[in-house]
C-alpha positions as CSV (number, residue, x, y, z in Angstrom):
1,X,-37.4,36.8,-9.7
2,X,-36.8,40.2,-7.9
3,X,-39.4,41.9,-5.8
4,X,-39.4,45.6,-4.8
5,X,-40.8,46.4,-1.4
6,X,-41.6,50.0,-0.5
7,X,-42.2,51.8,3.0
8,X,-42.0,55.5,3.8
9,X,-40.8,56.2,0.2
10,X,-37.8,53.7,0.4
11,X,-37.6,51.0,-1.9
12,X,-35.6,47.7,-1.2
13,X,-35.0,44.9,-3.8
14,X,-34.9,41.3,-2.7
15,X,-33.8,38.5,-4.8
16,X,-36.3,35.7,-4.3
17,X,-34.6,33.2,-6.6
18,X,-32.9,30.8,-4.3
19,X,-31.7,27.3,-5.1
20,X,-32.9,26.2,-1.6
21,X,-36.5,27.1,-2.4
22,X,-36.3,26.3,-6.2
23,X,-33.9,23.3,-6.1
24,X,-31.8,22.9,-9.3
25,X,-31.1,19.4,-10.6
26,X,-27.6,18.1,-9.5
27,X,-25.9,15.1,-10.9
28,X,-24.9,12.1,-8.8
29,X,-21.4,10.9,-8.5
30,X,-22.0,8.1,-11.1
31,X,-23.2,10.8,-13.8
32,X,-20.2,12.9,-13.0
33,X,-17.8,9.9,-13.8
34,X,-19.4,9.7,-17.4
35,X,-19.1,13.5,-18.2
36,X,-15.9,12.8,-20.4
37,X,-18.1,10.2,-22.5
38,X,-21.6,11.8,-23.3
39,X,-24.1,9.2,-24.3
40,X,-24.4,10.7,-27.9
41,X,-20.8,10.1,-28.6
42,X,-21.0,6.6,-27.4
43,X,-24.2,6.0,-29.5
44,X,-22.2,7.1,-32.7
45,X,-19.7,4.3,-32.0
46,X,-22.5,1.8,-31.5
47,X,-24.3,2.9,-34.7
48,X,-21.0,2.6,-36.7
49,X,-20.7,-1.0,-35.6
50,X,-24.5,-1.9,-35.6
51,X,-24.1,-3.3,-32.3
52,X,-27.6,-2.7,-31.1
53,X,-29.3,-4.2,-34.1
54,X,-30.8,-7.1,-31.9
55,X,-30.7,-5.5,-28.4
56,X,-34.3,-6.0,-27.5
57,X,-34.2,-3.0,-25.2
58,X,-31.0,-3.7,-23.4
59,X,-28.6,-1.5,-25.4
60,X,-24.8,-1.2,-25.4
61,X,-25.2,1.9,-23.3
62,X,-27.0,-0.1,-20.7
63,X,-24.3,-2.7,-20.8
64,X,-21.6,-0.1,-20.4
65,X,-23.2,1.5,-17.5
66,X,-23.7,-1.8,-15.8
67,X,-20.2,-3.0,-16.3
68,X,-18.6,0.3,-15.2
69,X,-20.8,0.2,-12.2
70,X,-19.5,-3.4,-11.5
71,X,-15.9,-2.1,-11.7
72,X,-16.5,0.8,-9.3
73,X,-18.7,-1.1,-6.9
74,X,-16.2,-4.1,-7.0
75,X,-19.2,-6.4,-7.7
76,X,-18.0,-10.0,-7.6
77,X,-20.8,-11.7,-9.5
78,X,-23.8,-10.8,-11.9
79,X,-26.2,-11.4,-8.8
80,X,-24.5,-8.7,-6.7
81,X,-24.2,-6.4,-9.7
82,X,-27.9,-6.8,-10.3
83,X,-28.9,-6.1,-6.7
84,X,-26.7,-3.2,-6.3
85,X,-27.5,-1.4,-9.6
86,X,-31.2,-1.9,-9.2
87,X,-31.2,-0.8,-5.7
88,X,-30.6,2.8,-7.0
89,X,-33.5,3.2,-9.4
90,X,-33.9,6.8,-8.6
91,X,-30.5,7.6,-10.1
92,X,-31.2,5.8,-13.4
93,X,-33.3,8.3,-15.3
94,X,-30.8,11.0,-15.9
95,X,-28.1,8.4,-17.0
96,X,-30.3,6.9,-19.6
97,X,-30.1,3.7,-17.6
98,X,-32.7,0.8,-16.9
99,X,-32.9,-2.0,-14.5
100,X,-30.5,-4.9,-15.0
101,X,-31.3,-8.6,-15.3
102,X,-28.5,-10.7,-14.9
103,X,-29.7,-13.2,-17.6
104,X,-29.9,-10.4,-20.1
105,X,-26.4,-9.1,-19.1
106,X,-25.0,-12.5,-19.4
107,X,-26.4,-13.0,-22.8
108,X,-25.0,-9.4,-24.0
109,X,-21.5,-10.3,-22.5
110,X,-21.4,-13.5,-24.6
111,X,-22.6,-12.2,-27.8
112,X,-22.1,-8.4,-28.2
113,X,-19.1,-7.0,-30.2
114,X,-16.3,-5.9,-27.9
115,X,-15.0,-3.7,-30.5
116,X,-17.6,-1.0,-29.4
117,X,-15.8,-0.9,-26.0
118,X,-12.3,-1.0,-27.6
119,X,-13.3,2.1,-29.6
120,X,-14.7,3.8,-26.5
121,X,-11.4,3.3,-24.8
122,X,-9.6,4.7,-27.8
123,X,-11.8,7.9,-27.6
124,X,-11.0,8.3,-23.9
125,X,-7.4,7.7,-24.5
126,X,-7.3,10.5,-27.1
127,X,-8.9,12.9,-24.5
128,X,-6.1,11.9,-22.0
129,X,-3.4,12.5,-24.6
130,X,-4.5,15.9,-25.6
131,X,-4.2,17.1,-22.0
132,X,-0.8,15.3,-21.9
133,X,0.4,17.3,-24.7
134,X,-0.4,20.6,-22.9
135,X,1.2,19.6,-19.6
136,X,4.1,17.3,-20.3
137,X,7.6,18.2,-21.1
138,X,9.6,15.1,-22.3
139,X,7.3,12.5,-23.8
140,X,8.2,9.3,-22.2
141,X,6.3,6.2,-23.2
142,X,6.3,2.8,-21.5
143,X,5.4,-0.3,-23.6
144,X,4.6,-3.7,-22.0
145,X,2.1,-6.4,-21.8
146,X,0.2,-8.5,-19.0
147,X,-1.4,-11.8,-19.3
148,X,-4.7,-13.3,-18.1
149,X,-4.5,-16.9,-17.1
150,X,-7.8,-18.4,-17.9
151,X,-8.4,-22.0,-16.7
152,X,-11.3,-24.0,-15.4
153,X,-14.9,-24.7,-16.4
154,X,-16.1,-22.4,-19.2
155,X,-12.5,-21.3,-20.1
156,X,-11.1,-24.8,-21.1
157,X,-13.4,-24.8,-24.1
158,X,-11.6,-22.1,-26.0
159,X,-8.5,-20.8,-24.0
160,X,-6.0,-23.6,-24.6
161,X,-5.9,-22.7,-28.3
162,X,-4.4,-19.3,-27.2
163,X,-1.8,-20.8,-24.9
164,X,1.7,-19.6,-24.7
165,X,4.6,-21.3,-23.0
166,X,3.6,-19.5,-19.7
167,X,-0.1,-18.9,-19.6
168,X,-3.4,-20.0,-21.1
169,X,-5.6,-17.1,-22.1
170,X,-5.4,-13.3,-23.3
171,X,-2.8,-10.7,-23.1
172,X,-3.3,-7.0,-22.9
173,X,-0.6,-4.9,-24.7
174,X,-0.3,-1.3,-23.5
175,X,1.5,1.9,-24.5
176,X,1.4,4.4,-21.5
177,X,2.5,7.7,-20.7
178,X,4.9,7.9,-17.8
179,X,3.9,11.5,-17.0
180,X,0.7,10.6,-15.2
181,X,0.2,6.8,-15.8
182,X,-2.3,7.2,-18.6
183,X,-2.8,4.3,-21.1
184,X,-2.6,5.7,-24.7
185,X,-2.8,2.7,-27.1
186,X,-3.9,-0.9,-26.3
187,X,-4.7,-4.1,-28.0
188,X,-5.9,-7.6,-26.7
189,X,-4.4,-10.6,-28.3
190,X,-4.1,-14.4,-27.6
191,X,-1.4,-15.1,-25.0
192,X,0.7,-16.9,-27.7
193,X,1.2,-13.7,-29.6
194,X,4.8,-12.5,-29.0
195,X,5.1,-8.9,-27.5
196,X,7.2,-7.6,-30.2
197,X,4.8,-8.8,-33.0
198,X,2.1,-6.5,-31.4
199,X,4.3,-3.7,-30.2
200,X,5.6,-2.9,-33.8
201,X,2.0,-2.1,-34.8
202,X,1.8,0.9,-32.4
203,X,2.3,4.4,-33.8
204,X,5.6,6.1,-33.4
205,X,5.9,9.8,-32.4
206,X,8.9,12.1,-33.4
207,X,10.7,13.3,-30.4
208,X,9.2,10.8,-27.9
209,X,11.2,8.3,-25.9
210,X,10.1,4.7,-25.8
211,X,11.1,2.5,-23.1
212,X,10.6,-1.4,-23.2
213,X,12.3,-4.6,-22.1
214,X,14.3,-6.9,-24.2
215,X,11.2,-9.0,-25.2
216,X,10.6,-6.2,-27.9
217,X,14.1,-6.9,-29.4
218,X,13.6,-6.2,-33.3
219,X,16.4,-4.5,-35.3
220,X,14.0,-3.7,-38.1
221,X,11.6,-2.0,-35.6
222,X,14.6,-0.1,-34.0
223,X,15.5,1.0,-37.5
224,X,11.9,2.3,-38.2
225,X,12.1,4.3,-34.7
226,X,15.4,5.8,-35.8
227,X,13.9,6.9,-39.0
228,X,10.8,8.3,-37.4
229,X,12.9,10.5,-35.1
230,X,12.0,8.6,-31.9
231,X,14.4,7.5,-29.3
232,X,14.3,4.2,-27.4
233,X,15.9,2.7,-24.3
234,X,15.8,-1.1,-23.9
235,X,18.2,-4.1,-23.1
236,X,20.5,-6.0,-25.4
237,X,19.9,-9.7,-25.5
238,X,22.8,-11.9,-24.3
239,X,23.5,-13.1,-27.7
240,X,23.6,-9.8,-29.5
241,X,26.6,-9.6,-32.0
242,X,28.2,-6.2,-31.2
243,X,31.4,-4.6,-32.5
244,X,32.9,-2.0,-30.2
245,X,33.7,1.4,-31.7
246,X,34.3,3.8,-28.8
247,X,34.5,3.9,-25.1
248,X,33.3,7.2,-23.4
249,X,35.2,8.4,-20.2
250,X,33.6,7.5,-16.9
251,X,31.9,10.1,-14.9
252,X,33.1,10.0,-11.2
253,X,29.8,11.5,-10.0
254,X,27.8,8.5,-11.4
255,X,29.7,5.4,-10.0
256,X,26.9,3.1,-10.8
257,X,27.5,3.5,-14.6
258,X,30.1,0.9,-15.0
259,X,30.6,1.5,-18.9
260,X,29.4,3.8,-21.5
261,X,30.3,2.6,-25.0
262,X,29.4,3.1,-28.8
263,X,28.8,-0.1,-30.5
264,X,27.3,-1.4,-33.9
265,X,25.3,-4.6,-34.6
266,X,27.7,-6.8,-36.6
267,X,25.1,-9.5,-37.5
268,X,23.4,-8.5,-40.8
269,X,21.3,-11.7,-41.0
270,X,19.8,-12.4,-37.5
271,X,18.3,-15.6,-38.9
272,X,14.9,-16.8,-40.3
273,X,15.5,-15.2,-43.6
274,X,15.4,-11.7,-41.8
275,X,17.7,-8.8,-42.7
276,X,19.1,-6.3,-40.2
277,X,18.7,-2.8,-41.6
278,X,20.1,-1.0,-38.5
279,X,23.5,0.5,-39.7
280,X,24.1,3.3,-37.2
281,X,26.0,3.3,-33.9
282,X,24.2,2.5,-30.6
283,X,25.2,3.1,-27.0
284,X,25.8,0.3,-24.7
285,X,25.6,1.4,-21.0
286,X,26.3,-1.0,-18.3
287,X,24.6,-0.2,-15.0
288,X,25.6,-1.7,-11.6
289,X,22.7,-3.4,-9.4
290,X,22.7,-4.5,-5.8
291,X,23.1,-8.2,-5.4
292,X,22.3,-8.8,-9.1
293,X,24.2,-9.0,-12.5
294,X,24.6,-5.5,-14.2
295,X,22.0,-4.2,-16.6
296,X,23.3,-3.9,-20.3
297,X,21.1,-1.2,-21.8
298,X,20.8,-0.3,-25.4
299,X,19.7,3.2,-26.9
300,X,19.8,5.2,-29.9
301,X,20.2,8.4,-27.7
302,X,24.0,9.3,-28.3
303,X,23.8,12.6,-26.4
304,X,21.9,12.3,-23.1
305,X,23.9,11.5,-19.9
306,X,24.3,7.8,-19.2
307,X,22.7,8.2,-15.8
308,X,19.6,9.8,-17.4
309,X,19.2,6.9,-19.7
310,X,19.5,4.5,-16.8
311,X,16.9,6.4,-15.0
312,X,14.5,6.3,-18.0
313,X,15.0,2.5,-18.0
314,X,14.1,2.5,-14.4
315,X,10.9,4.3,-15.0
316,X,9.7,1.2,-17.0
317,X,8.5,-0.1,-13.7
318,X,5.7,2.4,-13.9
319,X,3.7,0.3,-16.4
320,X,4.3,-2.8,-14.1
321,X,2.8,-0.8,-11.3
322,X,-0.2,0.2,-13.5
323,X,-0.9,-3.5,-14.3
324,X,-0.7,-4.3,-10.6
325,X,-3.1,-1.4,-9.8
326,X,-5.9,-2.3,-12.2
327,X,-5.6,-6.0,-11.1
328,X,-5.9,-5.1,-7.5
329,X,-8.6,-2.3,-7.5
330,X,-10.7,-3.1,-10.4
331,X,-12.6,-6.4,-11.5
332,X,-10.0,-7.8,-13.9
333,X,-8.8,-10.9,-12.2
334,X,-12.2,-12.7,-12.0
335,X,-14.7,-12.5,-14.6
336,X,-18.5,-12.1,-14.9
337,X,-18.6,-14.2,-18.1
338,X,-16.4,-17.1,-19.2
339,X,-16.6,-16.8,-23.0
340,X,-13.7,-15.0,-24.8
341,X,-16.1,-12.1,-25.8
342,X,-17.1,-11.7,-22.1
343,X,-13.5,-11.6,-21.0
344,X,-12.4,-9.2,-23.6
345,X,-15.3,-6.9,-22.8
346,X,-14.6,-6.9,-19.1
347,X,-10.9,-6.2,-19.7
348,X,-11.9,-3.3,-21.9
349,X,-14.5,-1.8,-19.3
350,X,-11.8,-1.9,-16.7
351,X,-9.7,0.2,-19.0
352,X,-12.5,2.5,-19.7
353,X,-13.2,2.7,-15.8
354,X,-9.6,3.7,-15.2
355,X,-9.6,6.5,-17.9
356,X,-12.9,7.8,-16.6
357,X,-11.5,8.1,-13.2
358,X,-8.3,9.7,-14.6
359,X,-10.3,12.3,-16.4
360,X,-12.6,13.0,-13.4
361,X,-9.6,13.4,-11.2
362,X,-7.9,15.8,-13.7
363,X,-11.2,17.9,-13.8
364,X,-11.1,18.2,-10.0
365,X,-7.5,19.4,-10.1
366,X,-5.7,16.2,-9.8
367,X,-5.0,16.7,-6.1
368,X,-5.6,13.2,-4.8
369,X,-4.5,9.7,-6.1
370,X,-6.8,7.7,-8.2
371,X,-7.2,5.0,-5.3
372,X,-8.4,7.7,-3.0
373,X,-10.9,8.9,-5.5
374,X,-12.0,5.4,-6.1
375,X,-12.4,4.7,-2.2
376,X,-14.4,7.9,-1.9
377,X,-16.8,6.9,-4.7
378,X,-17.3,3.5,-3.1
379,X,-17.7,4.5,0.5
380,X,-19.6,7.6,-0.4
381,X,-22.2,5.9,-2.7
382,X,-22.1,6.2,-6.4
383,X,-25.6,7.4,-6.8
384,X,-25.5,10.0,-4.1
385,X,-25.6,13.6,-5.2
386,X,-22.8,15.9,-3.7
387,X,-25.4,18.2,-2.0
388,X,-25.9,16.7,1.4
389,X,-29.0,17.2,3.7
390,X,-26.9,19.5,6.0
391,X,-25.7,21.8,3.2
392,X,-29.4,22.1,2.1
393,X,-30.5,22.9,5.6
394,X,-27.8,25.6,6.0
395,X,-28.9,27.3,2.7
396,X,-32.7,27.1,3.8
397,X,-31.9,28.6,7.2
398,X,-29.9,31.5,5.5
399,X,-32.9,32.2,3.2
400,X,-35.3,32.4,6.3
401,X,-33.0,34.9,8.0
402,X,-32.8,37.0,4.8
403,X,-36.7,37.1,4.7
404,X,-36.9,37.9,8.4
405,X,-34.5,41.0,7.9
406,X,-36.8,42.1,5.0
407,X,-40.0,41.8,7.1
408,X,-38.3,43.9,9.8
409,X,-38.0,46.8,7.2
410,X,-41.6,46.6,6.2
411,X,-43.3,46.4,9.7
412,X,-40.6,48.0,12.0
């Protein structure tokens, strides 16, 4: 609204529209986190799976809000989640949220299909990957898994059937971008599933470099990667049957590279009725380590410097650091429910929370670490609006000064 004020033939226009006098709605921090995932997009996933068919008022959206809140607030139990979430009722309306009852949430955790949250994680991963394609140079992907050892009351009724030689419970398999530590593909399996059996299901991308450990040794899969135009860096197993073809001259500037050789796999039938289709040459690079046996690397990259290939393999620790980060800073070591469905859902909502934090950090320019962003959200209050009382006061004071100057023109 603009008012025209006249005195002694002079006209002065004053803009009376001011957000201090006519406050505009501003979203709180918790809403800002969910911007990459509008409720309408999530509801389409829910409808596809028919997950709200018997929800009785507590929908999948309500469950997602409560579980992401638990991750961000570090709620240690359903009781603390209920108390914390329900103490912020003023911030529920614009989120489409409702008060949480721990009995209702416990029932939803035990019965509701976790595939809804798995597909939600895939949607967010696709968003992260689109921005990665714009910003990244070399596409370096890291592949690994981490286990969740589930023992004790509530777990022992189902987890022993999933046991591997090392852990009892579930395993999270992950393909991650090394550029900015973003998970791009995931799956959750029983702990007894071998890493390579799940890793071979992940899609391959031409021109990308995949780094993984020797637990993913499968010559048929290596052949598929070669045919797809992908590069890989891994380690040979100790019993790999290799025929030496050529030894490349050493580089005096990289003394930690002990050997750089071209080899071929000489065993055409690895065992178990399997055939080895890999016929091309590979590189065997021996890398020195302090106080440890040398690393024996395997790669189908026949052109990059040996030192670069060794560096790519060292980057594999990025995914180990990612697993360590989510287990330390999110609720993924202790669980709000003890059924397999509840554990899977909580692992998935931890991934969703990480992706939402990453996308929010990107939208803000990515100038701080995710840990600092998470700490600010926890300490500053999830349901607090960014506009503080002091900034409101300053705008209101400025508006009063503007009106005072106008009155001076009218009555001076």
